[in-house]
C-alpha positions, 0 to 999 in steps of 0.5 A: 769613283766611290765618292762619285757614286755616293754623290749620285745616290744622294742626288737620287734620294733628294729627287724622289723617295724611292723605297726599293725593297731590301734585296732578296737574300741569296742562297747558292748551290751547285746542284739541287739534289732534293725538293726545295721550297722557296718560302722567303724573299730569296734569289735561289742561285744554281751555279752548275751546268747540271742544275738538278739531280734526279730528285732535285726540284725547286718550288717557288711558293713565295710568288711575290719575291722569290726567284730562281737564277741559273748562273751559267745556263741560257734561258732557252736551255732552261726552258727546254731542259730544266723547267720541268724541275721547277714549280710555281706554288706546287704547279709545274712551271710553264714559261709564259703561262705561270712563269717567265724565263728571261736572261740574267747576265750569262744565265737565266732567271725564273720569275713566278709571274703568270700570263695575266700578271700586272706588274704596276700599281699606282696610287692616288696618294703618297705612301701607297694610299688612296685609290689604287689601279693596277690594270696596266699591260705591255700595250702601246699606242701605235708605238708610243706611250699610252694616255692615262684615263681618269679611271687610271688616275690621269694627273692623280698618280702620287706613288707607285709600285713596280715589280722586279723585271719591269721598266715603266716610263711615265710622261707628264703630257698625253701620248708621251709628250712632255717631261718623261722618266724611266723607272727600272726594277732590275734586282728588286721591286721598286716602290716609290712612296712620294713622286718627284715634285715635278711629276706629282699628280701630273702624270698623263702617259705610261708605258710598261716593258719587260726588263732584260737583265743583259750582260754587257757583251753583244754583237754589232750589225749581226742578228743571226741566231747562229752567231749570237747563240755561239757567242752567247751575246745578250744583245744585238742589232742591225739596221732596222727595227728588229723583233723579239725572235731571238728572245729569251737569249738575245735582245734585238735592239731597234735601230733608228738609223737617221731621221726618220727611218725607221720611224719613231712609231715603227721602232716604238712598236717593238716589244722585245726591247725597251731600248732604242739606238739612234742616229748612226754617226750623224756627223760622218760626212762619208755616211749615207745620211749625215745630219746636223744637230737641229735635224736630230733635235727636231725629232727627238721629242717624238723618240721620247714618246716611245717610252724606250730608253734612248741612246744618243746619236753614235759618236764618230772619231771625226767629231767626238774626242778622247776627253768626252768633248765634241758633237755628242757632248753638245747634243747632250747639253742641248737635251739637258738644257731643254729638260729632255730625256737621253738615257745612254751615250752611244760610242763607236770605238775604233781605238788603240787599246789604251784609249778605251780607259778614256770612257770611264775616265773622261766620257762618263764624267763629262756626259753623266750617262751609262755608255753603250759601245755599239761598234768597237774593235782594236784599231781601224783599217783606215788608221793602219793601227791596232789589228791592222798595225805592222807585224800584228798577229792573231795571237797579239790580236787575241791578247790585246782584245782580252786586255780591252775586254777586261777594261770594259768589263771593269768600267762601271760606266760601260753598260753594254758593248757590241763587237764589230765583226765586219772588218777584215781582221779581228773576227770572233765569228767566221764562216759559221764558227768561233775563232780563238778570240770568239771562243774567249768571247763566248765563254767570258762572263762580262757581268750585268751591265745596268747600274741604277746609280749611274742613270741620268735623271732628266733635268727639270727645266722650266721655260717661258711660254712661246708663240704669244700673239694676239688678234684684235676683233673690231666687231667685239672690241676684244683681243684674242691671245694664243700661245704655247707652253712647253712646260705643259702642266709641269707648273703651278699656274699659268697667268695672263698679265696686262699693262693698260694704256698709260700704265708702267706695270703689268697686272694679272688679269687671269689665272689659268689651270695648267694643261697637259702637253699635247704636241711638240710645241707644248700645251696650247692656251687662249685668252680673250680680253675686252678693250675699253679705252684708247691706247696701247695695251701690252700683254704677256703670258707667264708660267710659275714653276713648281714651288717658285714665286717668279714666273717665266714670261713670254715675249710681250704682245701689244695692240693699239686701239683708239675710240673716237669722240665727237659726232657723225660730222667730226670725230677725233682721237689719238693713235698710240703704238710701240711697234709698226703693227696695224692699229684699229681705230673705231668711230664712236658713231658710224658715218653715213658714208666713208669719211676723210681721215687726217692724221697729225705729225707723229711724235718724236720718241723713236728718234732714229726711226723715221715714221710715215703715216700708212692709212691702210683701210678706211670704212664707215665705222673704223680705220686701220693704220700703222706707222711705216718706217722708211724702207731704206732706213737702217733702223726699222724697229720701234722701242718706245711709244709714239702717237699721232692725232687723227680726225675723221670728217664727214665728206662734203662742205660745211663749217665748224662753228664758223670755220668753213671746210671741205673734206673729200677724196680727190676725184678725176673731175677736180684735177686741172688738165694743165697738170697731171691727171688720172681718170681715177683721180689718183696721184703719184710723183707728178704735180697735180692741181686740185680744184676745190669742189666749192671754192673758198672766199677770195680772202679765205685761203685755207690750210690743206691737210692730206692723207694717202689711203692705200693697202700697198705695203711696198714703200711708205709715201710722203707728199708735198702740198703747195701753192694753196689758193681759195680755188685749190692746191698743188700736190705730188706724192713722194717716196725715198729716192733710192726706191726704184720700183714702179711708182703706183698711183694712189687715192688721196684724201684732204681736208681744206679748212679756213684759218681762224677759230671755231667750235665743235659740240662737246665744249671743244674749240678748233683753231687753224693757223699758218706760220710763215717760214716756220719749219725746215732743215733737220732741227726742231723749230717752234711754232707759236699758236698765238693763244693758250689751249687746254689739252691741245691735239695737233695737226700740221704740215707744210703748205709750201714745197721749197725743199724738193727732197722727200721729208716727214714732219714730227713733233718733238714737244707740244705745249698749250701755246706752241709746238716744236716741229722737226723735219727728217730728210730722205736718207737715201738722198745725197744730202740730208741737210737743208736750211730751206724753211717752209710755211707750216699750216696747223690745226689745234683741237682743245677743250673749252668754249670759244672766248666771249671776247678776243683781244686783237694783237693789233689795234682796231685801226690797224686790223678791221674785219672785212666781213662778219658772220654769226653762228649759233652756239652749236655751229650753224650759220645764222644769216639774220641774227636776232637777240641772244648769244651767238658766235661772232666770226670776224674775217680779215683782209689777210685771210685770218679770222677770229671767233668769239661769243657775243650777246646781241 
């Protein structure tokens, strides 16, 4: 045990430079027979029960440190009968006027402290230098700790002095939140010349208490003045918050029985004690309010805010064991892991006599805190042992209980114990009188219980920020982040880091000043960043622990945005994201009316997550979109970045440098009455034939691209486009077969565009083609473009519906000359394999001008145009071209076309 105490003392020295003044010298007398002046730092101890002879008196001249101790006389008797023989610097001692008379083990102590005494002085520099403040009293804020003001050195305390007979609790956050620690000056003044590193210049809350030098023994569940006085108990409790009415002889400890009664605020409002009992046998299912660990932990920070020394929940033999394991140990580990404060272990011991030694031998080494036994007696009635054992007499109860008391009094780790006098046997106080055991208990001197070297210093624990989320502002094109940091200002710095689109490493973009913890979730932070380029942005918040180079980081948050290129007729871009959250895409130039948005196949990086398109919102200046996994898929979570091209086209009919197109939302008037119709033009799982608003030329069968616009999130949607003609196309929507909810009709947008080559402003070319029986099954198949493109963007989907099962199209690889397409078949179908191949329509947007000549893969004899059209360089149809440079578009009998520059 001596080695253990030496280790504890070494630990204390390492954590904080504590200069407890050299303990007073002691002078002991049996009786004071003449006038004595105490001019030195002395504990003047009077051992007799008749402390003063007729001429005897004591004058405490050294009012800084000298005290008088009555070893065997209660404080109330000292005040009543002997304080007239005590003087404070020449003036007669009057309790609570120019002195304080308090308990001291089995007796009393007189401090030369007046009613306006200020026991705490704090300093703005180490070694008690700099600005000093001592305007602190015993006040509290609604039962909780007081928040320091700037005048009281908020976040500037670097050293302090505390007078003997007081306890101060400091917390780093406001209102008692955050890391907290109790400092106790029990036998001499406490002078801390250098604060612990984690508290230095970070303290924002305090609370002062009078410290009672109680002896170990007390009385459980009985606050009767008569019983406590007869038993000479230093402390007691009942099942409520208590009060100061039993002082100065007995400390009435508030009892927070369960969550949250009496409340933390009510218990914290008690000023007669600096301790709090908590959570009576929470794992005892036969008790009134059994509670689990999570419930207790949920309110524990609130209890810490009172500044009181906190007892653990009390033990119960059904959940706590002889070797210091069980629920209380689990609770303490949970507290220590969080860096919270629990100062005392509370044990209930209805044990055989030999088991009481386990507290010192097993509980203390396991739990590393002083122990209070708030209920104990020899044995238990429900166990038929101890006092209730066969043949046990009052005499044997007396002798065995004496032995137990000897064990407890000599156990250094046992700070207090309270005898349980409410059973049918083993009474110490009965019918208003002491029993034989009670007489022994009353006379016994159990000694001072508190030992500074056994106190638990709360662990310094640094945690990562939590709740890191962000919100994108489409108006400001900014990302507003918010998060909590449970460290409060117990850190060197708080940072925000960002990974830009295309980057693989985080970069610090902001360093924030640490804030005080203000609630159970910590300090709250916000930060706003502007998003200037398209792609996936990833953010995280970090906290740098004091003196450390590695931060604790929050979980990352990502936001995907895209900004378009193009004009008010055709705009394009790429949506990229690492999750299934919504992406905002903003048009560089707002459209005059809501456009049509078409999305290309999704890339195939998340191979096990089937991703569908979900166009949620479409406006004139932006759209909101996400990747929507199959509802019945076993994997719903993306782990990599995937992307898809998008195009926004002004509604109506027109041409892109020679390629005619129609962009529209399906209207009721377009729906052929021989197929499914809807008065709103909406579709569901039935086949509809959609007439183009303006039919294409008989030789110009277009390629059709489709997207569904819906705010519903019940299930992802797919579709089949087939039987495309110059007049229109057939279509029906699909979902996973295993979904049985009502199939709701939806709005559908489409782009129908001629095959061939065209151009767009900004040196862009657009190519549209159809690959016959090119994709199908569940293997990747390559579609050749027949040309080579620079920086291609891809759109594409089947133009036939030979495969009846719902499916999605993904692209595995995109090269300048080809795209590899893989289809995924609905996994809720009985079979997800198929060899059926579909015609695949594709559109590529690429950099570069339309070539001046287009070599035909066939000879002129084999392939001649059936019609020739001319367009200006900016894409306008020229019906009677004159001399100059034009785009010539050759249209062939098979519906294909080629465009190239030609000078006339």
